[in-house]
PDB file of N, CA, C and O in Angstrom:
ATOM      1  N   MET A   1      12.678  -0.250  -6.196  1.00  0.00           N
ATOM      2  CA  MET A   1      12.371  -1.237  -5.195  1.00  0.00           C
ATOM      3  C   MET A   1      10.713  -1.824  -5.840  1.00  0.00           C
ATOM      4  O   MET A   1       9.968  -1.052  -6.444  1.00  0.00           O
ATOM      5  N   LYS A   2      10.511  -2.645  -5.691  1.00  0.00           N
ATOM      6  CA  LYS A   2       9.270  -3.690  -6.057  1.00  0.00           C
ATOM      7  C   LYS A   2       8.120  -3.595  -4.770  1.00  0.00           C
ATOM      8  O   LYS A   2       8.454  -4.348  -3.855  1.00  0.00           O
ATOM      9  N   TYR A   3       6.695  -2.753  -4.459  1.00  0.00           N
ATOM     10  CA  TYR A   3       6.443  -2.597  -3.675  1.00  0.00           C
ATOM     11  C   TYR A   3       5.427  -4.044  -4.029  1.00  0.00           C
ATOM     12  O   TYR A   3       5.705  -4.710  -5.027  1.00  0.00           O
ATOM     13  N   PHE A   4       4.227  -4.456  -3.113  1.00  0.00           N
ATOM     14  CA  PHE A   4       3.793  -5.332  -3.564  1.00  0.00           C
ATOM     15  C   PHE A   4       1.676  -4.652  -2.810  1.00  0.00           C
ATOM     16  O   PHE A   4       0.660  -5.334  -2.672  1.00  0.00           O
ATOM     17  N   VAL A   5       1.927  -3.037  -2.523  1.00  0.00           N
ATOM     18  CA  VAL A   5       0.573  -2.997  -2.297  1.00  0.00           C
ATOM     19  C   VAL A   5       0.095  -2.827  -2.797  1.00  0.00           C
ATOM     20  O   VAL A   5      -0.711  -2.088  -2.232  1.00  0.00           O
ATOM     21  N   GLY A   6      -0.309  -3.011  -4.245  1.00  0.00           N
ATOM     22  CA  GLY A   6      -1.705  -3.407  -4.984  1.00  0.00           C
ATOM     23  C   GLY A   6      -2.149  -4.445  -4.890  1.00  0.00           C
ATOM     24  O   GLY A   6      -3.338  -4.716  -4.724  1.00  0.00           O
ATOM     25  N   GLU A   7      -0.869  -5.487  -5.025  1.00  0.00           N
ATOM     26  CA  GLU A   7      -1.413  -6.843  -5.094  1.00  0.00           C
ATOM     27  C   GLU A   7      -1.971  -7.277  -3.564  1.00  0.00           C
ATOM     28  O   GLU A   7      -3.080  -7.811  -3.543  1.00  0.00           O
ATOM     29  N   VAL A   8      -1.430  -7.125  -2.573  1.00  0.00           N
ATOM     30  CA  VAL A   8      -2.246  -7.404  -1.174  1.00  0.00           C
ATOM     31  C   VAL A   8      -3.674  -6.741  -1.075  1.00  0.00           C
ATOM     32  O   VAL A   8      -4.609  -7.417  -0.645  1.00  0.00           O
ATOM     33  N   ARG A   9      -3.878  -5.324  -1.497  1.00  0.00           N
ATOM     34  CA  ARG A   9      -5.208  -4.754  -1.699  1.00  0.00           C
ATOM     35  C   ARG A   9      -5.527  -5.774  -2.234  1.00  0.00           C
ATOM     36  O   ARG A   9      -5.653  -6.680  -1.410  1.00  0.00           O
ATOM     37  N   TYR A  10      -5.754  -6.110  -3.404  1.00  0.00           N
ATOM     38  CA  TYR A  10      -5.980  -6.707  -4.111  1.00  0.00           C
ATOM     39  C   TYR A  10      -6.747  -7.993  -3.589  1.00  0.00           C
ATOM     40  O   TYR A  10      -7.911  -8.231  -3.910  1.00  0.00           O
ATOM     41  N   GLU A  11      -6.204  -8.572  -2.992  1.00  0.00           N
ATOM     42  CA  GLU A  11      -5.963  -9.925  -1.956  1.00  0.00           C
ATOM     43  C   GLU A  11      -6.922  -9.818  -0.960  1.00  0.00           C
ATOM     44  O   GLU A  11      -7.543 -10.813  -0.586  1.00  0.00           O
ATOM     45  N   LYS A  12      -7.172  -8.343  -0.334  1.00  0.00           N
ATOM     46  CA  LYS A  12      -7.938  -7.989   0.572  1.00  0.00           C
ATOM     47  C   LYS A  12      -9.305  -7.508   0.351  1.00  0.00           C
ATOM     48  O   LYS A  12     -10.027  -7.249   1.314  1.00  0.00           O
ATOM     49  N   GLY A  13      -9.744  -7.359  -0.979  1.00  0.00           N
ATOM     50  CA  GLY A  13     -11.266  -6.704  -1.677  1.00  0.00           C
ATOM     51  C   GLY A  13     -10.933  -5.305  -1.012  1.00  0.00           C
ATOM     52  O   GLY A  13     -11.851  -4.774  -0.386  1.00  0.00           O
ATOM     53  N   LEU A  14      -9.574  -4.580  -1.093  1.00  0.00           N
ATOM     54  CA  LEU A  14     -10.259  -3.274  -0.956  1.00  0.00           C
ATOM     55  C   LEU A  14      -9.927  -2.307  -2.410  1.00  0.00           C
ATOM     56  O   LEU A  14      -9.247  -2.512  -3.416  1.00  0.00           O
ATOM     57  N   SER A  15     -10.848  -1.082  -1.898  1.00  0.00           N
ATOM     58  CA  SER A  15     -10.477  -0.405  -3.255  1.00  0.00           C
ATOM     59  C   SER A  15      -9.425   0.901  -2.506  1.00  0.00           C
ATOM     60  O   SER A  15      -9.255   1.155  -1.313  1.00  0.00           O
ATOM     61  N   LEU A  16      -9.074   1.299  -3.247  1.00  0.00           N
ATOM     62  CA  LEU A  16      -7.985   2.469  -3.622  1.00  0.00           C
ATOM     63  C   LEU A  16      -8.399   3.569  -2.505  1.00  0.00           C
ATOM     64  O   LEU A  16      -7.859   4.044  -1.506  1.00  0.00           O
ATOM     65  N   ARG A  17      -9.659   3.734  -3.197  1.00  0.00           N
ATOM     66  CA  ARG A  17     -10.202   4.897  -1.883  1.00  0.00           C
ATOM     67  C   ARG A  17     -10.274   4.567  -0.803  1.00  0.00           C
ATOM     68  O   ARG A  17     -10.051   5.452   0.022  1.00  0.00           O
ATOM     69  N   LYS A  18     -10.548   3.426  -0.373  1.00  0.00           N
ATOM     70  CA  LYS A  18     -10.829   2.781   0.969  1.00  0.00           C
ATOM     71  C   LYS A  18      -9.295   2.676   1.555  1.00  0.00           C
ATOM     72  O   LYS A  18      -8.954   3.345   2.530  1.00  0.00           O
ATOM     73  N   LEU A  19      -8.643   2.023   1.060  1.00  0.00           N
ATOM     74  CA  LEU A  19      -6.989   1.924   1.548  1.00  0.00           C
ATOM     75  C   LEU A  19      -6.616   3.135   2.262  1.00  0.00           C
ATOM     76  O   LEU A  19      -6.492   3.264   3.480  1.00  0.00           O
ATOM     77  N   ALA A  20      -6.410   4.229   1.118  1.00  0.00           N
ATOM     78  CA  ALA A  20      -6.237   5.130   0.880  1.00  0.00           C
ATOM     79  C   ALA A  20      -6.747   6.337   2.133  1.00  0.00           C
ATOM     80  O   ALA A  20      -6.053   7.323   2.378  1.00  0.00           O
ATOM     81  N   ALA A  21      -7.632   6.142   2.609  1.00  0.00           N
ATOM     82  CA  ALA A  21      -8.338   6.635   3.634  1.00  0.00           C
ATOM     83  C   ALA A  21      -7.903   5.819   5.193  1.00  0.00           C
ATOM     84  O   ALA A  21      -7.509   6.303   6.254  1.00  0.00           O
ATOM     85  N   ARG A  22      -8.120   4.670   4.862  1.00  0.00           N
ATOM     86  CA  ARG A  22      -7.404   3.835   6.047  1.00  0.00           C
ATOM     87  C   ARG A  22      -5.686   4.392   6.212  1.00  0.00           C
ATOM     88  O   ARG A  22      -5.171   4.667   7.295  1.00  0.00           O
ATOM     89  N   ALA A  23      -5.166   4.452   5.209  1.00  0.00           N
ATOM     90  CA  ALA A  23      -3.773   4.921   5.423  1.00  0.00           C
ATOM     91  C   ALA A  23      -3.168   6.138   5.863  1.00  0.00           C
ATOM     92  O   ALA A  23      -2.055   6.452   6.285  1.00  0.00           O
ATOM     93  N   VAL A  24      -4.695   6.970   5.539  1.00  0.00           N
ATOM     94  CA  VAL A  24      -4.577   8.751   5.567  1.00  0.00           C
ATOM     95  C   VAL A  24      -3.231   8.922   4.700  1.00  0.00           C
ATOM     96  O   VAL A  24      -2.147   9.434   4.981  1.00  0.00           O
ATOM     97  N   ILE A  25      -3.758   8.248   3.446  1.00  0.00           N
ATOM     98  CA  ILE A  25      -3.085   9.153   1.992  1.00  0.00           C
ATOM     99  C   ILE A  25      -4.021   9.678   1.214  1.00  0.00           C
ATOM    100  O   ILE A  25      -5.237   9.494   1.286  1.00  0.00           O
ATOM    101  N   SER A  26      -3.314  10.461   0.327  1.00  0.00           N
ATOM    102  CA  SER A  26      -4.126  10.179  -1.015  1.00  0.00           C
ATOM    103  C   SER A  26      -4.152   9.432  -2.018  1.00  0.00           C
ATOM    104  O   SER A  26      -3.218   9.008  -2.700  1.00  0.00           O
ATOM    105  N   LYS A  27      -5.745   9.200  -2.141  1.00  0.00           N
ATOM    106  CA  LYS A  27      -5.883   8.042  -3.307  1.00  0.00           C
ATOM    107  C   LYS A  27      -4.705   8.411  -4.919  1.00  0.00           C
ATOM    108  O   LYS A  27      -4.225   7.530  -5.632  1.00  0.00           O
ATOM    109  N   SER A  28      -4.600   9.229  -5.019  1.00  0.00           N
ATOM    110  CA  SER A  28      -3.134   9.803  -6.582  1.00  0.00           C
ATOM    111  C   SER A  28      -1.887   9.013  -5.497  1.00  0.00           C
ATOM    112  O   SER A  28      -1.450   7.954  -5.949  1.00  0.00           O
ATOM    113  N   TYR A  29      -1.512   9.310  -4.604  1.00  0.00           N
ATOM    114  CA  TYR A  29      -0.394   9.020  -4.292  1.00  0.00           C
ATOM    115  C   TYR A  29      -0.573   7.383  -3.801  1.00  0.00           C
ATOM    116  O   TYR A  29       0.454   6.759  -3.533  1.00  0.00           O
ATOM    117  N   LEU A  30      -1.461   6.933  -3.729  1.00  0.00           N
ATOM    118  CA  LEU A  30      -1.181   5.766  -3.443  1.00  0.00           C
ATOM    119  C   LEU A  30      -1.636   4.987  -4.914  1.00  0.00           C
ATOM    120  O   LEU A  30      -1.271   3.834  -5.142  1.00  0.00           O
ATOM    121  N   GLN A  31      -2.258   5.568  -5.624  1.00  0.00           N
ATOM    122  CA  GLN A  31      -2.073   5.137  -7.216  1.00  0.00           C
ATOM    123  C   GLN A  31      -0.228   5.062  -7.781  1.00  0.00           C
ATOM    124  O   GLN A  31       0.248   4.133  -8.433  1.00  0.00           O
ATOM    125  N   ARG A  32       0.376   6.047  -7.406  1.00  0.00           N
ATOM    126  CA  ARG A  32       1.483   6.110  -7.693  1.00  0.00           C
ATOM    127  C   ARG A  32       2.488   5.057  -6.951  1.00  0.00           C
ATOM    128  O   ARG A  32       3.578   4.686  -7.389  1.00  0.00           O
ATOM    129  N   ILE A  33       1.969   4.725  -5.921  1.00  0.00           N
ATOM    130  CA  ILE A  33       2.485   4.138  -5.328  1.00  0.00           C
ATOM    131  C   ILE A  33       2.692   2.547  -5.767  1.00  0.00           C
ATOM    132  O   ILE A  33       3.712   1.867  -5.651  1.00  0.00           O
ATOM    133  N   GLU A  34       1.559   2.223  -6.241  1.00  0.00           N
ATOM    134  CA  GLU A  34       1.214   0.640  -6.458  1.00  0.00           C
ATOM    135  C   GLU A  34       1.819   0.769  -8.431  1.00  0.00           C
ATOM    136  O   GLU A  34       2.228  -0.166  -9.120  1.00  0.00           O
ATOM    137  N   ALA A  35       1.640   2.382  -8.887  1.00  0.00           N
ATOM    138  CA  ALA A  35       2.364   1.855 -10.466  1.00  0.00           C
ATOM    139  C   ALA A  35       3.847   2.141 -10.295  1.00  0.00           C
ATOM    140  O   ALA A  35       4.506   1.815 -11.282  1.00  0.00           O
ATOM    141  N   GLY A  36       4.534   2.666  -9.293  1.00  0.00           N
ATOM    142  CA  GLY A  36       5.762   2.269  -9.379  1.00  0.00           C
ATOM    143  C   GLY A  36       6.267   3.443  -9.681  1.00  0.00           C
ATOM    144  O   GLY A  36       7.428   3.490 -10.087  1.00  0.00           O
ATOM    145  N   GLU A  37       5.598   4.475  -9.563  1.00  0.00           N
ATOM    146  CA  GLU A  37       6.036   6.261  -9.717  1.00  0.00           C
ATOM    147  C   GLU A  37       6.350   6.679  -8.492  1.00  0.00           C
ATOM    148  O   GLU A  37       7.340   7.402  -8.602  1.00  0.00           O
ATOM    149  N   ALA A  38       6.087   6.612  -7.629  1.00  0.00           N
ATOM    150  CA  ALA A  38       6.297   7.095  -6.361  1.00  0.00           C
ATOM    151  C   ALA A  38       6.952   6.513  -5.060  1.00  0.00           C
ATOM    152  O   ALA A  38       6.408   5.465  -4.713  1.00  0.00           O
ATOM    153  N   THR A  39       7.829   6.861  -4.370  1.00  0.00           N
ATOM    154  CA  THR A  39       8.514   6.026  -3.653  1.00  0.00           C
ATOM    155  C   THR A  39       8.197   6.619  -2.321  1.00  0.00           C
ATOM    156  O   THR A  39       8.559   7.765  -2.053  1.00  0.00           O
ATOM    157  N   PRO A  40       7.335   5.656  -1.225  1.00  0.00           N
ATOM    158  CA  PRO A  40       6.455   6.089   0.007  1.00  0.00           C
ATOM    159  C   PRO A  40       7.620   5.743   0.881  1.00  0.00           C
ATOM    160  O   PRO A  40       8.425   4.834   0.677  1.00  0.00           O
ATOM    161  N   SER A  41       7.602   6.729   2.055  1.00  0.00           N
ATOM    162  CA  SER A  41       8.262   6.663   3.440  1.00  0.00           C
ATOM    163  C   SER A  41       8.472   5.199   4.083  1.00  0.00           C
ATOM    164  O   SER A  41       7.822   4.177   3.860  1.00  0.00           O
ATOM    165  N   LEU A  42       9.298   5.347   4.733  1.00  0.00           N
ATOM    166  CA  LEU A  42       8.888   4.335   5.750  1.00  0.00           C
ATOM    167  C   LEU A  42       7.917   4.225   6.524  1.00  0.00           C
ATOM    168  O   LEU A  42       7.462   3.112   6.787  1.00  0.00           O
ATOM    169  N   GLU A  43       7.328   5.522   7.122  1.00  0.00           N
ATOM    170  CA  GLU A  43       5.967   6.264   7.883  1.00  0.00           C
ATOM    171  C   GLU A  43       5.198   5.445   7.129  1.00  0.00           C
ATOM    172  O   GLU A  43       4.796   4.428   7.695  1.00  0.00           O
ATOM    173  N   VAL A  44       4.790   5.674   5.648  1.00  0.00           N
ATOM    174  CA  VAL A  44       3.631   6.043   5.039  1.00  0.00           C
ATOM    175  C   VAL A  44       3.575   3.603   4.722  1.00  0.00           C
ATOM    176  O   VAL A  44       2.661   2.779   4.690  1.00  0.00           O
ATOM    177  N   MET A  45       4.897   3.537   4.602  1.00  0.00           N
ATOM    178  CA  MET A  45       4.627   2.447   4.362  1.00  0.00           C
ATOM    179  C   MET A  45       4.047   1.380   5.684  1.00  0.00           C
ATOM    180  O   MET A  45       3.159   0.528   5.675  1.00  0.00           O
ATOM    181  N   VAL A  46       4.879   1.800   6.673  1.00  0.00           N
ATOM    182  CA  VAL A  46       3.835   1.054   7.757  1.00  0.00           C
ATOM    183  C   VAL A  46       2.811   1.573   7.909  1.00  0.00           C
ATOM    184  O   VAL A  46       2.361   0.863   8.808  1.00  0.00           O
ATOM    185  N   ARG A  47       1.899   2.459   7.668  1.00  0.00           N
ATOM    186  CA  ARG A  47       0.501   2.974   7.635  1.00  0.00           C
ATOM    187  C   ARG A  47      -0.286   1.966   7.111  1.00  0.00           C
ATOM    188  O   ARG A  47      -1.210   1.325   7.612  1.00  0.00           O
ATOM    189  N   LEU A  48       0.440   1.914   5.578  1.00  0.00           N
ATOM    190  CA  LEU A  48      -0.321   0.944   4.579  1.00  0.00           C
ATOM    191  C   LEU A  48      -0.277  -0.290   5.206  1.00  0.00           C
ATOM    192  O   LEU A  48      -1.326  -0.931   5.263  1.00  0.00           O
ATOM    193  N   ALA A  49       1.014  -0.873   5.820  1.00  0.00           N
ATOM    194  CA  ALA A  49       0.643  -2.477   6.337  1.00  0.00           C
ATOM    195  C   ALA A  49      -0.674  -2.682   7.337  1.00  0.00           C
ATOM    196  O   ALA A  49      -1.650  -3.432   7.353  1.00  0.00           O
ATOM    197  N   ARG A  50      -0.090  -1.455   8.270  1.00  0.00           N
ATOM    198  CA  ARG A  50      -1.408  -1.580   9.157  1.00  0.00           C
ATOM    199  C   ARG A  50      -3.147  -1.420   8.647  1.00  0.00           C
ATOM    200  O   ARG A  50      -4.176  -2.033   8.932  1.00  0.00           O
ATOM    201  N   ALA A  51      -2.854  -0.404   7.868  1.00  0.00           N
ATOM    202  CA  ALA A  51      -4.334  -0.654   7.239  1.00  0.00           C
ATOM    203  C   ALA A  51      -4.617  -1.947   6.394  1.00  0.00           C
ATOM    204  O   ALA A  51      -5.738  -2.456   6.401  1.00  0.00           O
ATOM    205  N   LEU A  52      -3.593  -2.460   5.675  1.00  0.00           N
ATOM    206  CA  LEU A  52      -4.167  -3.798   5.406  1.00  0.00           C
ATOM    207  C   LEU A  52      -3.878  -5.098   6.311  1.00  0.00           C
ATOM    208  O   LEU A  52      -3.982  -6.202   5.776  1.00  0.00           O
ATOM    209  N   GLU A  53      -3.558  -5.009   7.511  1.00  0.00           N
ATOM    210  CA  GLU A  53      -3.552  -6.117   8.431  1.00  0.00           C
ATOM    211  C   GLU A  53      -2.286  -7.146   7.804  1.00  0.00           C
ATOM    212  O   GLU A  53      -2.395  -8.369   7.881  1.00  0.00           O
ATOM    213  N   VAL A  54      -1.215  -6.552   7.249  1.00  0.00           N
ATOM    214  CA  VAL A  54      -0.053  -7.662   7.265  1.00  0.00           C
ATOM    215  C   VAL A  54       1.320  -7.034   7.766  1.00  0.00           C
ATOM    216  O   VAL A  54       1.477  -5.859   8.099  1.00  0.00           O
ATOM    217  N   SER A  55       2.223  -7.971   7.759  1.00  0.00           N
ATOM    218  CA  SER A  55       3.444  -7.425   8.259  1.00  0.00           C
ATOM    219  C   SER A  55       4.351  -6.562   7.258  1.00  0.00           C
ATOM    220  O   SER A  55       4.232  -7.009   6.117  1.00  0.00           O
ATOM    221  N   LEU A  56       5.034  -5.701   7.311  1.00  0.00           N
ATOM    222  CA  LEU A  56       5.347  -4.537   6.412  1.00  0.00           C
ATOM    223  C   LEU A  56       6.357  -5.409   5.599  1.00  0.00           C
ATOM    224  O   LEU A  56       6.640  -4.934   4.500  1.00  0.00           O
ATOM    225  N   ASP A  57       6.968  -6.620   5.932  1.00  0.00           N
ATOM    226  CA  ASP A  57       7.539  -7.318   5.126  1.00  0.00           C
ATOM    227  C   ASP A  57       6.744  -7.975   3.739  1.00  0.00           C
ATOM    228  O   ASP A  57       7.353  -8.522   2.820  1.00  0.00           O
ATOM    229  N   GLU A  58       5.238  -7.797   3.796  1.00  0.00           N
ATOM    230  CA  GLU A  58       4.754  -8.535   3.088  1.00  0.00           C
ATOM    231  C   GLU A  58       4.614  -7.770   2.114  1.00  0.00           C
ATOM    232  O   GLU A  58       4.293  -8.242   1.024  1.00  0.00           O
ATOM    233  N   LEU A  59       4.842  -6.293   2.298  1.00  0.00           N
ATOM    234  CA  LEU A  59       4.675  -5.511   1.159  1.00  0.00           C
ATOM    235  C   LEU A  59       5.480  -4.832   0.463  1.00  0.00           C
ATOM    236  O   LEU A  59       5.436  -3.785  -0.182  1.00  0.00           O
ATOM    237  N   TYR A  60       6.784  -6.199   0.887  1.00  0.00           N
ATOM    238  CA  TYR A  60       8.503  -5.455  -0.135  1.00  0.00           C
ATOM    239  C   TYR A  60       8.718  -6.691  -0.526  1.00  0.00           C
ATOM    240  O   TYR A  60       9.788  -6.891  -1.100  1.00  0.00           O
ATOM    241  N   GLN A  61       7.672  -7.984  -0.308  1.00  0.00           N
ATOM    242  CA  GLN A  61       8.063  -9.008  -1.190  1.00  0.00           C
ATOM    243  C   GLN A  61       6.762 -10.158  -0.930  1.00  0.00           C
ATOM    244  O   GLN A  61       6.027 -10.554  -0.026  1.00  0.00           O
ATOM    245  N   GLN A  62       6.991 -10.345  -2.141  1.00  0.00           N
ATOM    246  CA  GLN A  62       5.724 -11.378  -2.503  1.00  0.00           C
ATOM    247  C   GLN A  62       5.559 -12.590  -1.922  1.00  0.00           C
ATOM    248  O   GLN A  62       6.617 -13.217  -1.958  1.00  0.00           O
ATOM    249  N   GLU A  63       4.757 -13.129  -1.449  1.00  0.00           N
ATOM    250  CA  GLU A  63       5.037 -14.928  -1.031  1.00  0.00           C
ATOM    251  C   GLU A  63       4.396 -15.609  -1.679  1.00  0.00           C
ATOM    252  O   GLU A  63       4.454 -16.830  -1.537  1.00  0.00           O
TER     253      GLU A  63
END
């Protein structure tokens, strides 16, 4: 499954460090999610969606 966390983060103008802090995950874990090297739990995806102020659906599909 492809996640669009990196694309949304870029559109919002957030750095890796800032988004990771907002979502309470490590920067390295966020990098792995964006690179498709890690499969985040639903809880982590919800925290990322909240930190990015988007719906969860937006992180799973590109509009």
